[in-house]
PDB file of the backbone (N, CA, C, O) and the ligand in Angstrom, with CONECT records:
HET     ZN  A 101       1
ATOM      1  N   MET A   1      99.307 124.931  96.734  1.00  0.00           N
ATOM      2  CA  MET A   1      98.250 123.935  96.918  1.00  0.00           C
ATOM      3  C   MET A   1      98.774 122.747  97.715  1.00  0.00           C
ATOM      4  O   MET A   1      98.747 121.612  97.238  1.00  0.00           O
ATOM      5  N   SER A   2      99.240 123.003  98.901  1.00  0.00           N
ATOM      6  CA  SER A   2      99.695 121.895  99.727  1.00  0.00           C
ATOM      7  C   SER A   2      98.721 121.685 100.869  1.00  0.00           C
ATOM      8  O   SER A   2      98.118 122.641 101.357  1.00  0.00           O
ATOM      9  N   GLY A   3      98.564 120.445 101.296  1.00  0.00           N
ATOM     10  CA  GLY A   3      97.716 120.164 102.427  1.00  0.00           C
ATOM     11  C   GLY A   3      96.276 119.877 102.064  1.00  0.00           C
ATOM     12  O   GLY A   3      95.573 119.198 102.813  1.00  0.00           O
ATOM     13  N   ALA A   4      95.816 120.391 100.908  1.00  0.00           N
ATOM     14  CA  ALA A   4      94.424 120.171 100.531  1.00  0.00           C
ATOM     15  C   ALA A   4      94.208 118.723 100.107  1.00  0.00           C
ATOM     16  O   ALA A   4      95.098 118.079  99.552  1.00  0.00           O
ATOM     17  N   GLU A   5      93.023 118.236 100.376  1.00  0.00           N
ATOM     18  CA  GLU A   5      92.681 116.875  99.969  1.00  0.00           C
ATOM     19  C   GLU A   5      92.550 116.798  98.451  1.00  0.00           C
ATOM     20  O   GLU A   5      91.994 117.696  97.819  1.00  0.00           O
ATOM     21  N   LEU A   6      93.064 115.726  97.883  1.00  0.00           N
ATOM     22  CA  LEU A   6      92.808 115.460  96.473  1.00  0.00           C
ATOM     23  C   LEU A   6      91.347 115.076  96.294  1.00  0.00           C
ATOM     24  O   LEU A   6      90.743 114.461  97.172  1.00  0.00           O
ATOM     25  N   THR A   7      90.790 115.442  95.157  1.00  0.00           N
ATOM     26  CA  THR A   7      89.498 114.877  94.782  1.00  0.00           C
ATOM     27  C   THR A   7      89.744 113.592  94.003  1.00  0.00           C
ATOM     28  O   THR A   7      90.864 113.318  93.572  1.00  0.00           O
ATOM     29  N   CYS A   8      88.679 112.805  93.829  1.00  0.00           N
ATOM     30  CA  CYS A   8      88.801 111.566  93.049  1.00  0.00           C
ATOM     31  C   CYS A   8      89.265 111.879  91.625  1.00  0.00           C
ATOM     32  O   CYS A   8      90.074 111.148  91.054  1.00  0.00           O
ATOM     33  N   GLN A   9      88.752 112.960  91.063  1.00  0.00           N
ATOM     34  CA  GLN A   9      89.124 113.311  89.697  1.00  0.00           C
ATOM     35  C   GLN A   9      90.615 113.642  89.608  1.00  0.00           C
ATOM     36  O   GLN A   9      91.293 113.235  88.664  1.00  0.00           O
ATOM     37  N   GLU A  10      91.116 114.382  90.596  1.00  0.00           N
ATOM     38  CA  GLU A  10      92.544 114.710  90.603  1.00  0.00           C
ATOM     39  C   GLU A  10      93.383 113.447  90.738  1.00  0.00           C
ATOM     40  O   GLU A  10      94.431 113.310  90.108  1.00  0.00           O
ATOM     41  N   LEU A  11      92.905 112.527  91.570  1.00  0.00           N
ATOM     42  CA  LEU A  11      93.645 111.281  91.748  1.00  0.00           C
ATOM     43  C   LEU A  11      93.728 110.509  90.430  1.00  0.00           C
ATOM     44  O   LEU A  11      94.787 109.999  90.064  1.00  0.00           O
ATOM     45  N   VAL A  12      92.610 110.430  89.732  1.00  0.00           N
ATOM     46  CA  VAL A  12      92.587 109.706  88.459  1.00  0.00           C
ATOM     47  C   VAL A  12      93.562 110.342  87.473  1.00  0.00           C
ATOM     48  O   VAL A  12      94.228 109.649  86.704  1.00  0.00           O
ATOM     49  N   GLU A  13      93.635 111.679  87.509  1.00  0.00           N
ATOM     50  CA  GLU A  13      94.543 112.371  86.599  1.00  0.00           C
ATOM     51  C   GLU A  13      96.012 112.125  86.963  1.00  0.00           C
ATOM     52  O   GLU A  13      96.889 112.179  86.101  1.00  0.00           O
ATOM     53  N   LEU A  14      96.270 111.856  88.241  1.00  0.00           N
ATOM     54  CA  LEU A  14      97.650 111.687  88.696  1.00  0.00           C
ATOM     55  C   LEU A  14      98.104 110.228  88.707  1.00  0.00           C
ATOM     56  O   LEU A  14      99.275 109.944  88.959  1.00  0.00           O
ATOM     57  N   VAL A  15      97.177 109.301  88.433  1.00  0.00           N
ATOM     58  CA  VAL A  15      97.487 107.900  88.712  1.00  0.00           C
ATOM     59  C   VAL A  15      98.657 107.382  87.860  1.00  0.00           C
ATOM     60  O   VAL A  15      99.470 106.596  88.348  1.00  0.00           O
ATOM     61  N   THR A  16      98.748 107.806  86.615  1.00  0.00           N
ATOM     62  CA  THR A  16      99.862 107.311  85.793  1.00  0.00           C
ATOM     63  C   THR A  16     101.192 107.864  86.294  1.00  0.00           C
ATOM     64  O   THR A  16     102.195 107.151  86.335  1.00  0.00           O
ATOM     65  N   ALA A  17     101.192 109.141  86.677  1.00  0.00           N
ATOM     66  CA  ALA A  17     102.419 109.734  87.222  1.00  0.00           C
ATOM     67  C   ALA A  17     102.825 109.022  88.508  1.00  0.00           C
ATOM     68  O   ALA A  17     104.005 108.779  88.761  1.00  0.00           O
ATOM     69  N   TYR A  18     101.807 108.693  89.320  1.00  0.00           N
ATOM     70  CA  TYR A  18     102.079 107.970  90.570  1.00  0.00           C
ATOM     71  C   TYR A  18     102.741 106.627  90.277  1.00  0.00           C
ATOM     72  O   TYR A  18     103.749 106.272  90.887  1.00  0.00           O
ATOM     73  N   LEU A  19     102.168 105.897  89.346  1.00  0.00           N
ATOM     74  CA  LEU A  19     102.669 104.553  89.044  1.00  0.00           C
ATOM     75  C   LEU A  19     104.044 104.607  88.380  1.00  0.00           C
ATOM     76  O   LEU A  19     104.819 103.655  88.459  1.00  0.00           O
ATOM     77  N   GLU A  20     104.334 105.726  87.730  1.00  0.00           N
ATOM     78  CA  GLU A  20     105.652 105.901  87.109  1.00  0.00           C
ATOM     79  C   GLU A  20     106.665 106.473  88.101  1.00  0.00           C
ATOM     80  O   GLU A  20     107.836 106.644  87.764  1.00  0.00           O
ATOM     81  N   GLY A  21     106.217 106.769  89.319  1.00  0.00           N
ATOM     82  CA  GLY A  21     107.104 107.360  90.310  1.00  0.00           C
ATOM     83  C   GLY A  21     107.453 108.799  89.979  1.00  0.00           C
ATOM     84  O   GLY A  21     108.495 109.303  90.397  1.00  0.00           O
ATOM     85  N   ALA A  22     106.579 109.462  89.226  1.00  0.00           N
ATOM     86  CA  ALA A  22     106.878 110.806  88.740  1.00  0.00           C
ATOM     87  C   ALA A  22     106.285 111.912  89.609  1.00  0.00           C
ATOM     88  O   ALA A  22     106.485 113.094  89.328  1.00  0.00           O
ATOM     89  N   LEU A  23     105.560 111.540  90.658  1.00  0.00           N
ATOM     90  CA  LEU A  23     104.974 112.569  91.526  1.00  0.00           C
ATOM     91  C   LEU A  23     106.027 113.128  92.476  1.00  0.00           C
ATOM     92  O   LEU A  23     106.934 112.418  92.911  1.00  0.00           O
ATOM     93  N   ALA A  24     105.889 114.408  92.785  1.00  0.00           N
ATOM     94  CA  ALA A  24     106.709 114.994  93.843  1.00  0.00           C
ATOM     95  C   ALA A  24     106.321 114.338  95.171  1.00  0.00           C
ATOM     96  O   ALA A  24     105.186 113.890  95.334  1.00  0.00           O
ATOM     97  N   PRO A  25     107.259 114.281  96.114  1.00  0.00           N
ATOM     98  CA  PRO A  25     106.954 113.627  97.400  1.00  0.00           C
ATOM     99  C   PRO A  25     105.695 114.167  98.066  1.00  0.00           C
ATOM    100  O   PRO A  25     104.923 113.391  98.628  1.00  0.00           O
ATOM    101  N   SER A  26     105.470 115.478  98.017  1.00  0.00           N
ATOM    102  CA  SER A  26     104.283 116.046  98.664  1.00  0.00           C
ATOM    103  C   SER A  26     103.010 115.613  97.935  1.00  0.00           C
ATOM    104  O   SER A  26     101.979 115.363  98.560  1.00  0.00           O
ATOM    105  N   GLU A  27     103.096 115.527  96.596  1.00  0.00           N
ATOM    106  CA  GLU A  27     101.934 115.068  95.828  1.00  0.00           C
ATOM    107  C   GLU A  27     101.639 113.604  96.132  1.00  0.00           C
ATOM    108  O   GLU A  27     100.481 113.200  96.242  1.00  0.00           O
ATOM    109  N   ARG A  28     102.696 112.823  96.263  1.00  0.00           N
ATOM    110  CA  ARG A  28     102.511 111.398  96.520  1.00  0.00           C
ATOM    111  C   ARG A  28     101.864 111.178  97.890  1.00  0.00           C
ATOM    112  O   ARG A  28     101.033 110.285  98.056  1.00  0.00           O
ATOM    113  N   LEU A  29     102.247 111.987  98.850  1.00  0.00           N
ATOM    114  CA  LEU A  29     101.620 111.897 100.171  1.00  0.00           C
ATOM    115  C   LEU A  29     100.124 112.179 100.103  1.00  0.00           C
ATOM    116  O   LEU A  29      99.318 111.468 100.702  1.00  0.00           O
ATOM    117  N   ARG A  30      99.768 113.218  99.372  1.00  0.00           N
ATOM    118  CA  ARG A  30      98.350 113.558  99.235  1.00  0.00           C
ATOM    119  C   ARG A  30      97.609 112.449  98.496  1.00  0.00           C
ATOM    120  O   ARG A  30      96.474 112.113  98.834  1.00  0.00           O
ATOM    121  N   PHE A  31      98.266 111.884  97.482  1.00  0.00           N
ATOM    122  CA  PHE A  31      97.696 110.777  96.712  1.00  0.00           C
ATOM    123  C   PHE A  31      97.398 109.599  97.642  1.00  0.00           C
ATOM    124  O   PHE A  31      96.301 109.040  97.634  1.00  0.00           O
ATOM    125  N   GLU A  32      98.409 109.238  98.446  1.00  0.00           N
ATOM    126  CA  GLU A  32      98.261 108.067  99.311  1.00  0.00           C
ATOM    127  C   GLU A  32      97.282 108.344 100.453  1.00  0.00           C
ATOM    128  O   GLU A  32      96.595 107.439 100.928  1.00  0.00           O
ATOM    129  N   HIS A  33      97.228 109.591 100.882  1.00  0.00           N
ATOM    130  CA  HIS A  33      96.266 109.965 101.918  1.00  0.00           C
ATOM    131  C   HIS A  33      94.838 109.795 101.391  1.00  0.00           C
ATOM    132  O   HIS A  33      93.966 109.289 102.098  1.00  0.00           O
ATOM    133  N   HIS A  34      94.607 110.220 100.151  1.00  0.00           N
ATOM    134  CA  HIS A  34      93.277 110.054  99.553  1.00  0.00           C
ATOM    135  C   HIS A  34      92.948 108.568  99.408  1.00  0.00           C
ATOM    136  O   HIS A  34      91.843 108.131  99.731  1.00  0.00           O
ATOM    137  N   LEU A  35      93.912 107.808  98.923  1.00  0.00           N
ATOM    138  CA  LEU A  35      93.701 106.364  98.737  1.00  0.00           C
ATOM    139  C   LEU A  35      93.273 105.691 100.036  1.00  0.00           C
ATOM    140  O   LEU A  35      92.400 104.824 100.042  1.00  0.00           O
ATOM    141  N   ALA A  36      93.896 106.101 101.127  1.00  0.00           N
ATOM    142  CA  ALA A  36      93.633 105.465 102.419  1.00  0.00           C
ATOM    143  C   ALA A  36      92.172 105.607 102.826  1.00  0.00           C
ATOM    144  O   ALA A  36      91.649 104.786 103.579  1.00  0.00           O
ATOM    145  N   GLY A  37      91.510 106.659 102.320  1.00  0.00           N
ATOM    146  CA  GLY A  37      90.136 106.881 102.731  1.00  0.00           C
ATOM    147  C   GLY A  37      89.119 106.700 101.620  1.00  0.00           C
ATOM    148  O   GLY A  37      87.948 107.035 101.797  1.00  0.00           O
ATOM    149  N   CYS A  38      89.545 106.170 100.467  1.00  0.00           N
ATOM    150  CA  CYS A  38      88.636 106.102  99.323  1.00  0.00           C
ATOM    151  C   CYS A  38      88.712 104.732  98.661  1.00  0.00           C
ATOM    152  O   CYS A  38      89.680 104.421  97.967  1.00  0.00           O
ATOM    153  N   ALA A  39      87.684 103.917  98.881  1.00  0.00           N
ATOM    154  CA  ALA A  39      87.665 102.562  98.322  1.00  0.00           C
ATOM    155  C   ALA A  39      87.606 102.595  96.792  1.00  0.00           C
ATOM    156  O   ALA A  39      88.186 101.739  96.124  1.00  0.00           O
ATOM    157  N   GLY A  40      86.900 103.588  96.244  1.00  0.00           N
ATOM    158  CA  GLY A  40      86.773 103.678  94.792  1.00  0.00           C
ATOM    159  C   GLY A  40      88.118 103.885  94.121  1.00  0.00           C
ATOM    160  O   GLY A  40      88.424 103.233  93.123  1.00  0.00           O
ATOM    161  N   CYS A  41      88.923 104.790  94.662  1.00  0.00           N
ATOM    162  CA  CYS A  41      90.232 105.073  94.071  1.00  0.00           C
ATOM    163  C   CYS A  41      91.213 103.930  94.340  1.00  0.00           C
ATOM    164  O   CYS A  41      92.085 103.658  93.515  1.00  0.00           O
ATOM    165  N   THR A  42      91.080 103.269  95.472  1.00  0.00           N
ATOM    166  CA  THR A  42      91.922 102.115  95.753  1.00  0.00           C
ATOM    167  C   THR A  42      91.665 101.028  94.704  1.00  0.00           C
ATOM    168  O   THR A  42      92.597 100.402  94.199  1.00  0.00           O
ATOM    169  N   ALA A  43      90.385 100.818  94.388  1.00  0.00           N
ATOM    170  CA  ALA A  43      90.022  99.828  93.369  1.00  0.00           C
ATOM    171  C   ALA A  43      90.531 100.272  91.996  1.00  0.00           C
ATOM    172  O   ALA A  43      91.011  99.457  91.208  1.00  0.00           O
ATOM    173  N   TYR A  44      90.421 101.564  91.724  1.00  0.00           N
ATOM    174  CA  TYR A  44      90.891 102.097  90.441  1.00  0.00           C
ATOM    175  C   TYR A  44      92.398 101.888  90.293  1.00  0.00           C
ATOM    176  O   TYR A  44      92.872 101.469  89.237  1.00  0.00           O
ATOM    177  N   LEU A  45      93.136 102.179  91.344  1.00  0.00           N
ATOM    178  CA  LEU A  45      94.591 102.011  91.307  1.00  0.00           C
ATOM    179  C   LEU A  45      94.954 100.538  91.086  1.00  0.00           C
ATOM    180  O   LEU A  45      95.857 100.223  90.311  1.00  0.00           O
ATOM    181  N   ALA A  46      94.239  99.643  91.773  1.00  0.00           N
ATOM    182  CA  ALA A  46      94.507  98.215  91.613  1.00  0.00           C
ATOM    183  C   ALA A  46      94.262  97.786  90.169  1.00  0.00           C
ATOM    184  O   ALA A  46      95.000  96.976  89.610  1.00  0.00           O
ATOM    185  N   GLN A  47      93.203  98.352  89.580  1.00  0.00           N
ATOM    186  CA  GLN A  47      92.874  98.026  88.199  1.00  0.00           C
ATOM    187  C   GLN A  47      93.952  98.545  87.243  1.00  0.00           C
ATOM    188  O   GLN A  47      94.312  97.879  86.273  1.00  0.00           O
ATOM    189  N   MET A  48      94.457  99.749  87.535  1.00  0.00           N
ATOM    190  CA  MET A  48      95.516 100.322  86.710  1.00  0.00           C
ATOM    191  C   MET A  48      96.787  99.483  86.800  1.00  0.00           C
ATOM    192  O   MET A  48      97.454  99.248  85.792  1.00  0.00           O
ATOM    193  N   ARG A  49      97.116  99.035  88.002  1.00  0.00           N
ATOM    194  CA  ARG A  49      98.305  98.191  88.176  1.00  0.00           C
ATOM    195  C   ARG A  49      98.166  96.907  87.362  1.00  0.00           C
ATOM    196  O   ARG A  49      99.119  96.440  86.739  1.00  0.00           O
ATOM    197  N   GLN A  50      96.955  96.348  87.383  1.00  0.00           N
ATOM    198  CA  GLN A  50      96.698  95.117  86.657  1.00  0.00           C
ATOM    199  C   GLN A  50      96.830  95.348  85.154  1.00  0.00           C
ATOM    200  O   GLN A  50      97.393  94.524  84.433  1.00  0.00           O
ATOM    201  N   THR A  51      96.302  96.482  84.694  1.00  0.00           N
ATOM    202  CA  THR A  51      96.392  96.827  83.282  1.00  0.00           C
ATOM    203  C   THR A  51      97.853  96.951  82.860  1.00  0.00           C
ATOM    204  O   THR A  51      98.244  96.462  81.801  1.00  0.00           O
ATOM    205  N   ILE A  52      98.655  97.607  83.696  1.00  0.00           N
ATOM    206  CA  ILE A  52     100.069  97.785  83.393  1.00  0.00           C
ATOM    207  C   ILE A  52     100.777  96.430  83.373  1.00  0.00           C
ATOM    208  O   ILE A  52     101.634  96.179  82.526  1.00  0.00           O
ATOM    209  N   ALA A  53     100.405  95.559  84.318  1.00  0.00           N
ATOM    210  CA  ALA A  53     101.015  94.231  84.355  1.00  0.00           C
ATOM    211  C   ALA A  53     100.706  93.471  83.069  1.00  0.00           C
ATOM    212  O   ALA A  53     101.538  92.712  82.573  1.00  0.00           O
ATOM    213  N   LEU A  54      99.509  93.680  82.536  1.00  0.00           N
ATOM    214  CA  LEU A  54      99.112  93.000  81.310  1.00  0.00           C
ATOM    215  C   LEU A  54      99.804  93.596  80.093  1.00  0.00           C
ATOM    216  O   LEU A  54     100.281  92.869  79.222  1.00  0.00           O
ATOM    217  N   LEU A  55      99.856  94.917  80.039  1.00  0.00           N
ATOM    218  CA  LEU A  55     100.376  95.600  78.855  1.00  0.00           C
ATOM    219  C   LEU A  55     101.892  95.776  78.911  1.00  0.00           C
ATOM    220  O   LEU A  55     102.547  95.969  77.887  1.00  0.00           O
ATOM    221  N   GLY A  56     102.433  95.705  80.123  1.00  0.00           N
ATOM    222  CA  GLY A  56     103.861  95.921  80.283  1.00  0.00           C
ATOM    223  C   GLY A  56     104.205  97.387  80.425  1.00  0.00           C
ATOM    224  O   GLY A  56     105.250  97.729  80.979  1.00  0.00           O
ATOM    225  N   THR A  57     103.346  98.252  79.936  1.00  0.00           N
ATOM    226  CA  THR A  57     103.604  99.687  80.042  1.00  0.00           C
ATOM    227  C   THR A  57     102.278 100.421  79.963  1.00  0.00           C
ATOM    228  O   THR A  57     101.251  99.835  79.622  1.00  0.00           O
ATOM    229  N   LEU A  58     102.310 101.681  80.274  1.00  0.00           N
ATOM    230  CA  LEU A  58     101.089 102.474  80.213  1.00  0.00           C
ATOM    231  C   LEU A  58     101.453 103.940  80.059  1.00  0.00           C
ATOM    232  O   LEU A  58     102.338 104.454  80.743  1.00  0.00           O
ATOM    233  N   SER A  59     100.767 104.589  79.165  1.00  0.00           N
ATOM    234  CA  SER A  59     100.892 106.039  79.118  1.00  0.00           C
ATOM    235  C   SER A  59      99.495 106.625  79.205  1.00  0.00           C
ATOM    236  O   SER A  59      98.505 105.908  79.061  1.00  0.00           O
ATOM    237  N   ALA A  60      99.418 107.907  79.437  1.00  0.00           N
ATOM    238  CA  ALA A  60      98.122 108.556  79.572  1.00  0.00           C
ATOM    239  C   ALA A  60      97.267 108.327  78.332  1.00  0.00           C
ATOM    240  O   ALA A  60      96.038 108.322  78.408  1.00  0.00           O
ATOM    241  N   HIS A  61      97.925 108.138  77.186  1.00  0.00           N
ATOM    242  CA  HIS A  61      97.189 107.966  75.938  1.00  0.00           C
ATOM    243  C   HIS A  61      96.460 106.625  75.881  1.00  0.00           C
ATOM    244  O   HIS A  61      95.540 106.438  75.085  1.00  0.00           O
ATOM    245  N   ASP A  62      96.881 105.704  76.731  1.00  0.00           N
ATOM    246  CA  ASP A  62      96.268 104.382  76.707  1.00  0.00           C
ATOM    247  C   ASP A  62      94.941 104.337  77.436  1.00  0.00           C
ATOM    248  O   ASP A  62      94.191 103.368  77.315  1.00  0.00           O
ATOM    249  N   ILE A  63      94.648 105.393  78.199  1.00  0.00           N
ATOM    250  CA  ILE A  63      93.399 105.406  78.953  1.00  0.00           C
ATOM    251  C   ILE A  63      92.276 105.892  78.036  1.00  0.00           C
ATOM    252  O   ILE A  63      92.312 107.003  77.507  1.00  0.00           O
ATOM    253  N   ASP A  64      91.305 105.045  77.872  1.00  0.00           N
ATOM    254  CA  ASP A  64      90.149 105.391  77.059  1.00  0.00           C
ATOM    255  C   ASP A  64      89.372 106.511  77.749  1.00  0.00           C
ATOM    256  O   ASP A  64      88.901 106.328  78.871  1.00  0.00           O
ATOM    257  N   PRO A  65      89.231 107.664  77.101  1.00  0.00           N
ATOM    258  CA  PRO A  65      88.546 108.793  77.753  1.00  0.00           C
ATOM    259  C   PRO A  65      87.128 108.444  78.185  1.00  0.00           C
ATOM    260  O   PRO A  65      86.655 108.926  79.214  1.00  0.00           O
ATOM    261  N   GLU A  66      86.453 107.612  77.407  1.00  0.00           N
ATOM    262  CA  GLU A  66      85.083 107.232  77.777  1.00  0.00           C
ATOM    263  C   GLU A  66      85.088 106.388  79.042  1.00  0.00           C
ATOM    264  O   GLU A  66      84.236 106.559  79.914  1.00  0.00           O
ATOM    265  N   ALA A  67      86.040 105.486  79.139  1.00  0.00           N
ATOM    266  CA  ALA A  67      86.138 104.642  80.327  1.00  0.00           C
ATOM    267  C   ALA A  67      86.463 105.506  81.543  1.00  0.00           C
ATOM    268  O   ALA A  67      85.956 105.274  82.640  1.00  0.00           O
ATOM    269  N   GLU A  68      87.323 106.513  81.326  1.00  0.00           N
ATOM    270  CA  GLU A  68      87.684 107.394  82.427  1.00  0.00           C
ATOM    271  C   GLU A  68      86.463 108.179  82.894  1.00  0.00           C
ATOM    272  O   GLU A  68      86.238 108.324  84.096  1.00  0.00           O
ATOM    273  N   GLN A  69      85.679 108.684  81.952  1.00  0.00           N
ATOM    274  CA  GLN A  69      84.468 109.420  82.318  1.00  0.00           C
ATOM    275  C   GLN A  69      83.499 108.523  83.071  1.00  0.00           C
ATOM    276  O   GLN A  69      82.903 108.946  84.061  1.00  0.00           O
ATOM    277  N   ALA A  70      83.337 107.285  82.608  1.00  0.00           N
ATOM    278  CA  ALA A  70      82.427 106.351  83.267  1.00  0.00           C
ATOM    279  C   ALA A  70      82.872 106.116  84.708  1.00  0.00           C
ATOM    280  O   ALA A  70      82.051 106.033  85.621  1.00  0.00           O
ATOM    281  N   LEU A  71      84.172 106.013  84.890  1.00  0.00           N
ATOM    282  CA  LEU A  71      84.704 105.813  86.243  1.00  0.00           C
ATOM    283  C   LEU A  71      84.398 107.014  87.128  1.00  0.00           C
ATOM    284  O   LEU A  71      84.013 106.864  88.288  1.00  0.00           O
ATOM    285  N   LEU A  72      84.572 108.197  86.571  1.00  0.00           N
ATOM    286  CA  LEU A  72      84.344 109.405  87.370  1.00  0.00           C
ATOM    287  C   LEU A  72      82.882 109.512  87.767  1.00  0.00           C
ATOM    288  O   LEU A  72      82.566 109.932  88.880  1.00  0.00           O
ATOM    289  N   VAL A  73      81.990 109.133  86.862  1.00  0.00           N
ATOM    290  CA  VAL A  73      80.556 109.131  87.187  1.00  0.00           C
ATOM    291  C   VAL A  73      80.308 108.125  88.298  1.00  0.00           C
ATOM    292  O   VAL A  73      79.553 108.383  89.236  1.00  0.00           O
ATOM    293  N   HIS A  74      80.950 106.983  88.177  1.00  0.00           N
ATOM    294  CA  HIS A  74      80.824 105.940  89.191  1.00  0.00           C
ATOM    295  C   HIS A  74      81.274 106.462  90.555  1.00  0.00           C
ATOM    296  O   HIS A  74      80.615 106.222  91.567  1.00  0.00           O
ATOM    297  N   PHE A  75      82.395 107.174  90.575  1.00  0.00           N
ATOM    298  CA  PHE A  75      82.910 107.712  91.827  1.00  0.00           C
ATOM    299  C   PHE A  75      81.938 108.708  92.428  1.00  0.00           C
ATOM    300  O   PHE A  75      81.711 108.722  93.638  1.00  0.00           O
ATOM    301  N   ARG A  76      81.361 109.549  91.562  1.00  0.00           N
ATOM    302  CA  ARG A  76      80.429 110.562  92.071  1.00  0.00           C
ATOM    303  C   ARG A  76      79.234 109.881  92.730  1.00  0.00           C
ATOM    304  O   ARG A  76      78.785 110.297  93.798  1.00  0.00           O
ATOM    305  N   ASN A  77      78.717 108.823  92.083  1.00  0.00           N
ATOM    306  CA  ASN A  77      77.578 108.112  92.659  1.00  0.00           C
ATOM    307  C   ASN A  77      77.971 107.462  93.972  1.00  0.00           C
ATOM    308  O   ASN A  77      77.217 107.462  94.944  1.00  0.00           O
ATOM    309  N   TRP A  78      79.176 106.908  93.970  1.00  0.00           N
ATOM    310  CA  TRP A  78      79.699 106.235  95.157  1.00  0.00           C
ATOM    311  C   TRP A  78      79.714 107.194  96.348  1.00  0.00           C
ATOM    312  O   TRP A  78      79.268 106.853  97.444  1.00  0.00           O
ATOM    313  N   ASN A  79      80.235 108.396  96.110  1.00  0.00           N
ATOM    314  CA  ASN A  79      80.357 109.371  97.190  1.00  0.00           C
ATOM    315  C   ASN A  79      79.011 109.814  97.727  1.00  0.00           C
ATOM    316  O   ASN A  79      78.905 110.272  98.865  1.00  0.00           O
ATOM    317  N   ARG A  80      77.972 109.676  96.894  1.00  0.00           N
ATOM    318  CA  ARG A  80      76.655 110.165  97.278  1.00  0.00           C
ATOM    319  C   ARG A  80      75.979 109.195  98.242  1.00  0.00           C
ATOM    320  O   ARG A  80      75.064 109.579  98.969  1.00  0.00           O
ATOM    321  N   GLN A  81      76.425 107.946  98.250  1.00  0.00           N
ATOM    322  CA  GLN A  81      75.750 106.915  99.058  1.00  0.00           C
ATOM    323  C   GLN A  81      76.009 107.098 100.536  1.00  0.00           C
ATOM    324  O   GLN A  81      75.516 106.318 101.350  1.00  0.00           O
TER     325      GLN A  81
HETATM  326 ZN    ZN A 101      88.734 108.838  95.550  1.00  0.00          ZN2+
END
């Protein structure tokens, strides 16, 4: 699965690994490529960075599943415009 564009949902799933520097170089490239063309995910990443700055740390367990779902719905609507 190299070369394919990430979807917004995949990006959201990878965001903690990205911020922890845990992505493989090829995954990180795809992540950053998606970010470059997606305002919604850029805003999401900025929000995650801010959350981490506030909490000092972040794990996948800290993400409220309902909030994540709401974001994904938001992204879907965004893409439709
Ligand atoms: Zn996106």
